[in-house]
BAVOKE-605485 format. One record per residue (C-alpha): residue number from 1; residue in one letter; x, y, z. Coordinates in steps of 0.05 Angstrom, whole numbers, plus 5000, padded with zeros to 4 digits. Layout:
<sites>
> k, r, c1, c2, c3
> NUM, A, X, Y, Z;
...
</sites>
This chain:
<sites>
> k, r, c1, c2, c3
> 1, M, 5002, 5001, 4999;
> 2, A, 5044, 5059, 4973;
> 3, F, 5007, 5121, 4976;
> 4, E, 5038, 5183, 4929;
> 5, S, 5037, 5242, 4979;
> 6, L, 5117, 5236, 4967;
> 7, G, 5106, 5263, 4894;
> 8, G, 5121, 5209, 4860;
> 9, N, 5185, 5179, 4891;
> 10, D, 5223, 5126, 4850;
> 11, M, 5249, 5069, 4885;
> 12, A, 5323, 5087, 4896;
> 13, A, 5288, 5142, 4933;
> 14, Q, 5240, 5087, 4983;
> 15, R, 5303, 5051, 4986;
> 16, E, 5339, 5098, 5020;
> 17, A, 5276, 5122, 5063;
> 18, I, 5277, 5051, 5082;
> 19, N, 5350, 5055, 5100;
> 20, G, 5344, 5118, 5140;
> 21, I, 5357, 5165, 5096;
> 22, L, 5299, 5218, 5086;
> 23, P, 5270, 5242, 5020;
> 24, F, 5256, 5299, 5046;
> 25, D, 5283, 5359, 5090;
> 26, P, 5246, 5347, 5159;
> 27, N, 5234, 5430, 5168;
> 28, E, 5210, 5429, 5094;
> 29, L, 5138, 5434, 5125;
> 30, K, 5153, 5471, 5185;
> 31, D, 5115, 5527, 5175;
> 32, T, 5080, 5584, 5222;
> 33, V, 5061, 5528, 5272;
> 34, S, 5125, 5517, 5295;
> 35, G, 5151, 5585, 5285;
> 36, N, 5218, 5618, 5282;
> 37, I, 5227, 5629, 5347;
> 38, V, 5300, 5614, 5390;
> 39, N, 5297, 5634, 5453;
> 40, P, 5220, 5657, 5479;
> 41, Y, 5249, 5647, 5557;
> 42, P, 5266, 5728, 5564;
> 43, R, 5201, 5747, 5547;
> 44, Y, 5165, 5685, 5592;
> 45, E, 5207, 5713, 5653;
> 46, E, 5184, 5789, 5638;
> 47, L, 5115, 5770, 5627;
> 48, R, 5115, 5730, 5698;
> 49, R, 5147, 5781, 5734;
> 50, E, 5092, 5833, 5718;
> 51, S, 5040, 5774, 5735;
> 52, P, 5030, 5694, 5717;
> 53, V, 4975, 5714, 5683;
> 54, H, 4954, 5767, 5624;
> 55, V, 4885, 5782, 5596;
> 56, G, 4893, 5797, 5518;
> 57, A, 4935, 5793, 5462;
> 58, V, 5015, 5776, 5481;
> 59, D, 5070, 5787, 5431;
> 60, F, 5127, 5733, 5437;
> 61, G, 5172, 5761, 5381;
> 62, E, 5134, 5753, 5322;
> 63, G, 5070, 5799, 5335;
> 64, A, 5013, 5789, 5368;
> 65, S, 4956, 5758, 5342;
> 66, D, 4890, 5802, 5326;
> 67, L, 4836, 5794, 5376;
> 68, N, 4766, 5781, 5351;
> 69, P, 4721, 5825, 5388;
> 70, D, 4651, 5782, 5382;
> 71, V, 4693, 5734, 5435;
> 72, P, 4731, 5746, 5504;
> 73, L, 4793, 5761, 5509;
> 74, P, 4850, 5708, 5511;
> 75, I, 4892, 5688, 5569;
> 76, T, 4959, 5672, 5570;
> 77, V, 4983, 5635, 5627;
> 78, V, 5058, 5635, 5641;
> 79, G, 5066, 5614, 5719;
> 80, F, 5081, 5534, 5735;
> 81, D, 5020, 5532, 5792;
> 82, E, 4973, 5573, 5748;
> 83, T, 4984, 5522, 5690;
> 84, V, 4973, 5466, 5739;
> 85, A, 4914, 5497, 5761;
> 86, V, 4886, 5500, 5702;
> 87, L, 4902, 5433, 5675;
> 88, R, 4886, 5390, 5743;
> 89, D, 4810, 5434, 5734;
> 90, N, 4793, 5396, 5674;
> 91, G, 4713, 5416, 5690;
> 92, L, 4724, 5488, 5692;
> 93, Y, 4776, 5496, 5642;
> 94, S, 4752, 5447, 5578;
> 95, S, 4792, 5414, 5527;
> 96, C, 4735, 5433, 5474;
> 97, V, 4779, 5484, 5454;
> 98, Y, 4803, 5440, 5409;
> 99, E, 4739, 5426, 5366;
> 100, I, 4745, 5477, 5317;
> 101, V, 4813, 5459, 5278;
> 102, T, 4825, 5395, 5315;
> 103, E, 4755, 5354, 5302;
> 104, A, 4761, 5376, 5229;
> 105, V, 4828, 5352, 5215;
> 106, M, 4835, 5284, 5254;
> 107, G, 4770, 5271, 5277;
> 108, R, 4734, 5272, 5342;
> 109, T, 4789, 5253, 5393;
> 110, I, 4804, 5244, 5474;
> 111, L, 4847, 5308, 5461;
> 112, Q, 4782, 5363, 5457;
> 113, M, 4741, 5313, 5497;
> 114, D, 4719, 5334, 5574;
> 115, E, 4699, 5274, 5625;
> 116, P, 4664, 5227, 5627;
> 117, E, 4665, 5213, 5552;
> 118, H, 4755, 5232, 5554;
> 119, R, 4757, 5174, 5612;
> 120, E, 4712, 5119, 5574;
> 121, H, 4751, 5132, 5501;
> 122, R, 4821, 5138, 5537;
> 123, A, 4796, 5070, 5580;
> 124, L, 4790, 5028, 5511;
> 125, V, 4852, 5047, 5486;
> 126, S, 4898, 5064, 5540;
> 127, P, 4917, 4987, 5541;
> 128, T, 4955, 5000, 5478;
> 129, F, 5003, 5027, 5527;
> 130, R, 5010, 4983, 5589;
> 131, S, 5077, 4959, 5617;
> 132, K, 5075, 4890, 5581;
> 133, V, 5067, 4916, 5513;
> 134, L, 5122, 4971, 5521;
> 135, A, 5161, 4913, 5542;
> 136, R, 5155, 4873, 5491;
> 137, W, 5166, 4932, 5435;
> 138, E, 5236, 4951, 5467;
> 139, E, 5259, 4882, 5471;
> 140, E, 5235, 4864, 5401;
> 141, L, 5226, 4926, 5359;
> 142, V, 5258, 4995, 5389;
> 143, R, 5332, 4976, 5392;
> 144, G, 5335, 4937, 5319;
> 145, I, 5299, 5003, 5279;
> 146, V, 5359, 5048, 5321;
> 147, D, 5423, 5002, 5305;
> 148, D, 5387, 4995, 5234;
> 149, L, 5396, 5079, 5225;
> 150, I, 5463, 5077, 5253;
> 151, D, 5485, 5017, 5209;
> 152, S, 5466, 5066, 5145;
> 153, F, 5517, 5116, 5175;
> 154, I, 5570, 5093, 5218;
> 155, D, 5626, 5090, 5171;
> 156, K, 5625, 5156, 5154;
> 157, G, 5645, 5189, 5218;
> 158, H, 5597, 5241, 5219;
> 159, V, 5525, 5258, 5215;
> 160, D, 5465, 5309, 5223;
> 161, L, 5425, 5264, 5277;
> 162, V, 5360, 5306, 5270;
> 163, Q, 5361, 5268, 5194;
> 164, A, 5392, 5205, 5209;
> 165, I, 5363, 5183, 5272;
> 166, T, 5309, 5231, 5310;
> 167, F, 5267, 5246, 5249;
> 168, N, 5258, 5178, 5232;
> 169, F, 5257, 5128, 5288;
> 170, P, 5192, 5146, 5324;
> 171, V, 5158, 5137, 5254;
> 172, Q, 5185, 5074, 5239;
> 173, V, 5165, 5048, 5309;
> 174, I, 5099, 5068, 5312;
> 175, A, 5085, 5046, 5241;
> 176, R, 5117, 4971, 5254;
> 177, I, 5068, 4972, 5316;
> 178, L, 5008, 4988, 5276;
> 179, G, 5032, 4935, 5234;
> 180, L, 5045, 4978, 5170;
> 181, P, 5089, 4964, 5105;
> 182, Q, 5162, 4985, 5104;
> 183, Q, 5149, 5031, 5043;
> 184, D, 5103, 5076, 5066;
> 185, Y, 5140, 5105, 5123;
> 186, P, 5160, 5167, 5092;
> 187, S, 5091, 5181, 5074;
> 188, F, 5079, 5183, 5150;
> 189, Q, 5126, 5222, 5166;
> 190, R, 5102, 5278, 5119;
> 191, W, 5029, 5265, 5140;
> 192, A, 5049, 5274, 5211;
> 193, I, 5069, 5333, 5197;
> 194, E, 5017, 5360, 5153;
> 195, L, 4968, 5343, 5203;
> 196, N, 5005, 5390, 5259;
> 197, S, 5013, 5442, 5215;
> 198, V, 4933, 5451, 5186;
> 199, A, 4929, 5520, 5221;
> 200, A, 4983, 5544, 5175;
> 201, N, 4963, 5511, 5100;
> 202, W, 4888, 5486, 5124;
> 203, E, 4885, 5453, 5053;
> 204, R, 4942, 5421, 5061;
> 205, G, 4931, 5392, 5133;
> 206, M, 4859, 5364, 5104;
> 207, A, 4884, 5327, 5051;
> 208, A, 4933, 5286, 5096;
> 209, S, 4881, 5274, 5141;
> 210, A, 4830, 5245, 5076;
> 211, A, 4894, 5212, 5058;
> 212, L, 4901, 5174, 5119;
> 213, R, 4828, 5152, 5135;
> 214, D, 4829, 5129, 5065;
> 215, Y, 4896, 5087, 5077;
> 216, F, 4866, 5066, 5142;
> 217, A, 4804, 5037, 5119;
> 218, A, 4836, 4992, 5066;
> 219, V, 4879, 4966, 5144;
> 220, L, 4818, 4967, 5177;
> 221, D, 4784, 4920, 5123;
> 222, E, 4839, 4877, 5123;
> 223, R, 4841, 4867, 5198;
> 224, R, 4774, 4840, 5206;
> 225, K, 4791, 4794, 5157;
> 226, N, 4853, 4776, 5176;
> 227, P, 4870, 4797, 5254;
> 228, A, 4948, 4802, 5254;
> 229, D, 4987, 4815, 5324;
> 230, D, 4994, 4901, 5311;
> 231, L, 4959, 4947, 5348;
> 232, I, 4906, 4958, 5292;
> 233, S, 4876, 4889, 5305;
> 234, E, 4872, 4905, 5375;
> 235, L, 4837, 4963, 5365;
> 236, V, 4791, 4934, 5311;
> 237, H, 4769, 4891, 5371;
> 238, V, 4779, 4923, 5433;
> 239, E, 4716, 4917, 5482;
> 240, L, 4708, 4947, 5549;
> 241, D, 4649, 4938, 5583;
> 242, G, 4612, 4925, 5530;
> 243, Q, 4632, 4984, 5477;
> 244, R, 4674, 4981, 5423;
> 245, L, 4701, 5036, 5379;
> 246, D, 4670, 5050, 5309;
> 247, D, 4709, 5064, 5241;
> 248, E, 4710, 5135, 5248;
> 249, E, 4729, 5129, 5325;
> 250, I, 4790, 5085, 5302;
> 251, Y, 4805, 5136, 5246;
> 252, S, 4811, 5192, 5292;
> 253, F, 4855, 5157, 5341;
> 254, L, 4902, 5133, 5294;
> 255, R, 4911, 5209, 5263;
> 256, L, 4916, 5238, 5333;
> 257, L, 4970, 5179, 5344;
> 258, L, 5010, 5191, 5281;
> 259, P, 5035, 5256, 5300;
> 260, A, 5032, 5245, 5372;
> 261, G, 5073, 5189, 5368;
> 262, V, 5116, 5215, 5312;
> 263, E, 5134, 5284, 5321;
> 264, T, 5124, 5296, 5401;
> 265, T, 5185, 5242, 5405;
> 266, Y, 5229, 5268, 5350;
> 267, R, 5226, 5336, 5378;
> 268, A, 5235, 5305, 5448;
> 269, S, 5292, 5268, 5442;
> 270, G, 5323, 5315, 5394;
> 271, N, 5322, 5365, 5453;
> 272, L, 5357, 5321, 5508;
> 273, L, 5412, 5306, 5448;
> 274, F, 5413, 5378, 5439;
> 275, G, 5420, 5396, 5517;
> 276, L, 5474, 5341, 5528;
> 277, L, 5515, 5356, 5468;
> 278, T, 5527, 5435, 5491;
> 279, H, 5536, 5413, 5560;
> 280, P, 5597, 5357, 5547;
> 281, D, 5611, 5346, 5619;
> 282, Q, 5536, 5322, 5629;
> 283, L, 5540, 5280, 5568;
> 284, N, 5603, 5247, 5587;
> 285, A, 5572, 5237, 5664;
> 286, V, 5506, 5199, 5619;
> 287, R, 5564, 5154, 5582;
> 288, E, 5591, 5128, 5653;
> 289, D, 5528, 5126, 5691;
> 290, R, 5468, 5101, 5635;
> 291, S, 5422, 5111, 5704;
> 292, L, 5419, 5178, 5687;
> 293, I, 5384, 5178, 5631;
> 294, P, 5312, 5183, 5665;
> 295, Q, 5330, 5237, 5696;
> 296, A, 5368, 5275, 5643;
> 297, F, 5307, 5263, 5595;
> 298, E, 5261, 5293, 5649;
> 299, E, 5309, 5356, 5662;
> 300, S, 5308, 5359, 5584;
> 301, L, 5227, 5361, 5573;
> 302, R, 5229, 5415, 5636;
> 303, W, 5279, 5462, 5603;
> 304, E, 5261, 5451, 5533;
> 305, P, 5185, 5414, 5527;
> 306, P, 5172, 5387, 5452;
> 307, V, 5099, 5416, 5456;
> 308, A, 5108, 5479, 5487;
> 309, V, 5033, 5508, 5484;
> 310, V, 4969, 5479, 5500;
> 311, L, 4898, 5512, 5505;
> 312, R, 4835, 5508, 5551;
> 313, R, 4776, 5547, 5551;
> 314, A, 4745, 5581, 5614;
> 315, M, 4667, 5554, 5618;
> 316, E, 4652, 5604, 5667;
> 317, S, 4672, 5672, 5695;
> 318, T, 4732, 5659, 5746;
> 319, E, 4792, 5686, 5775;
> 320, L, 4863, 5660, 5767;
> 321, A, 4920, 5687, 5802;
> 322, G, 4877, 5751, 5819;
> 323, V, 4866, 5764, 5747;
> 324, P, 4788, 5754, 5723;
> 325, I, 4776, 5704, 5667;
> 326, E, 4717, 5712, 5620;
> 327, G, 4672, 5661, 5609;
> 328, G, 4680, 5635, 5542;
> 329, A, 4753, 5659, 5544;
> 330, D, 4811, 5610, 5509;
> 331, V, 4871, 5601, 5553;
> 332, A, 4939, 5588, 5533;
> 333, L, 4977, 5546, 5575;
> 334, M, 5048, 5566, 5557;
> 335, L, 5089, 5507, 5576;
> 336, G, 5152, 5526, 5572;
> 337, G, 5142, 5589, 5608;
> 338, A, 5112, 5544, 5672;
> 339, N, 5177, 5504, 5666;
> 340, R, 5223, 5555, 5673;
> 341, D, 5188, 5591, 5728;
> 342, H, 5231, 5620, 5765;
> 343, R, 5188, 5612, 5831;
> 344, K, 5197, 5540, 5831;
> 345, Y, 5263, 5523, 5795;
> 346, E, 5327, 5550, 5814;
> 347, N, 5369, 5576, 5759;
> 348, P, 5308, 5564, 5712;
> 349, D, 5342, 5573, 5652;
> 350, E, 5409, 5521, 5665;
> 351, F, 5403, 5448, 5628;
> 352, N, 5423, 5411, 5690;
> 353, I, 5409, 5333, 5702;
> 354, F, 5433, 5334, 5771;
> 355, R, 5372, 5385, 5778;
> 356, K, 5329, 5353, 5852;
> 357, E, 5271, 5386, 5824;
> 358, R, 5246, 5356, 5764;
> 359, Q, 5172, 5363, 5768;
> 360, H, 5147, 5398, 5704;
> 361, V, 5085, 5394, 5662;
> 362, G, 5128, 5380, 5594;
> 363, F, 5085, 5312, 5580;
> 364, G, 5018, 5366, 5606;
> 365, F, 4978, 5344, 5677;
> 366, G, 4923, 5319, 5699;
> 367, V, 4867, 5274, 5666;
> 368, H, 4899, 5296, 5595;
> 369, V, 4965, 5280, 5613;
> 370, C, 5003, 5249, 5553;
> 371, M, 4972, 5175, 5546;
> 372, G, 5042, 5159, 5503;
> 373, M, 5092, 5198, 5546;
> 374, H, 5120, 5124, 5579;
> 375, L, 5128, 5100, 5499;
> 376, A, 5162, 5162, 5494;
> 377, R, 5210, 5154, 5554;
> 378, M, 5224, 5087, 5532;
> 379, E, 5243, 5105, 5458;
> 380, T, 5286, 5163, 5477;
> 381, R, 5318, 5125, 5521;
> 382, I, 5334, 5063, 5474;
> 383, A, 5352, 5111, 5426;
> 384, L, 5406, 5148, 5470;
> 385, E, 5429, 5085, 5493;
> 386, A, 5445, 5066, 5418;
> 387, I, 5476, 5126, 5401;
> 388, L, 5524, 5127, 5463;
> 389, D, 5541, 5047, 5461;
> 390, R, 5555, 5059, 5379;
> 391, L, 5592, 5129, 5378;
> 392, D, 5650, 5151, 5415;
> 393, D, 5673, 5217, 5419;
> 394, L, 5608, 5246, 5400;
> 395, K, 5614, 5318, 5394;
> 396, L, 5573, 5373, 5354;
> 397, D, 5610, 5389, 5291;
> 398, P, 5576, 5449, 5252;
> 399, A, 5598, 5483, 5182;
> 400, P, 5622, 5545, 5187;
> 401, G, 5576, 5595, 5210;
> 402, Q, 5520, 5540, 5217;
> 403, D, 5477, 5569, 5278;
> 404, I, 5459, 5504, 5322;
> 405, R, 5392, 5514, 5360;
> 406, I, 5327, 5492, 5384;
> 407, E, 5269, 5532, 5350;
> 408, G, 5192, 5551, 5354;
> 409, L, 5137, 5566, 5404;
> 410, A, 5079, 5513, 5394;
> 411, F, 5129, 5460, 5373;
> 412, R, 5203, 5465, 5391;
> 413, S, 5272, 5418, 5367;
> 414, P, 5335, 5432, 5339;
> 415, V, 5327, 5449, 5272;
> 416, S, 5394, 5395, 5258;
> 417, L, 5445, 5368, 5301;
> 418, P, 5510, 5372, 5254;
> 419, V, 5555, 5311, 5303;
> 420, S, 5626, 5278, 5284;
> 421, F, 5642, 5220, 5327;
> 422, T, 5692, 5150, 5328;
> 423, A, 5651, 5083, 5303;
> 424, R, 5653, 5035, 5365;
</sites>
């Protein structure tokens, strides 16, 4: 089942994709959903020292959005405690804010559901991420994928880790979990970015949504006739208290899983590598003591969360940190700002894997905490272990004048990570 969103790539290009070489630049479809902001944190701190909660348009460096006079003034939250308060109170602050864009492109998903609907649907799909299943994927799947990718460049002595690993391995993991053919991996990578950038390019995002529905319709039909040992077969047959997922609900879940499982993990693993590569002493500490990997990942999620903004809607007039909020107002929670709140963290702008306080909202909080967070933790840990096992003397190796940076606003990750190494 090969589809044509790659613009008619020939077999050689498909073989390159299978071997871990992308047929397109992962930043090609970046658009304005990510933004070009390199360092929003001084602005977050400036705002937070005024108030952790702001009413009206806020400029983070790319201009403030125009306000709609027909709706309540928007709210921006940059404080940690205030962000947690909003995420904890899912009755007062609703996820229905995602309906306008997300439902159109993905269908109705748990992302936009409130209780009890959210809990019921989450219970149907959450067994997918239970610890026993993750352990099996870790043993049988993830390390082999990362090793195959490393094999494709290990003899060269230099590589861009974004192009070669971080953008590649999550889609291969998700696709193999779903039981999908290898030749379609590049399509999934592109579709994932197109879905997430629908606000920047509506027609392109909707086309990706339709393509995925058509793709998965054929797969679901096949799995009903011939169940396999994969996630799609499980979704087709899962039942809880007599309730089953219909086809549209499965399509919606899969369209949510694709960008969440691909883009979020690739950005999170890239941010961890960026943090370690720009702090060689901490990279060496992790190389010498692999038990530090989990806390290093948690610090990277605090320091540079891959998804840096989430939205809620106030269902009635209320007050937060002494700031009045009108019922119906959209509330933007700047997770990146919350995670660097000077009131909670000492030296919050420092990347420090030995930090004592590592609680963060990098994966959200409350009932909508990221369902795939344990998968992302496992994937990133295995990827880093493979890199450290096989690449010695690993260090950043930019071209003359090349700026190695993390950028974005809604989503943040390194643009590229050129490194040199000695093959082990």
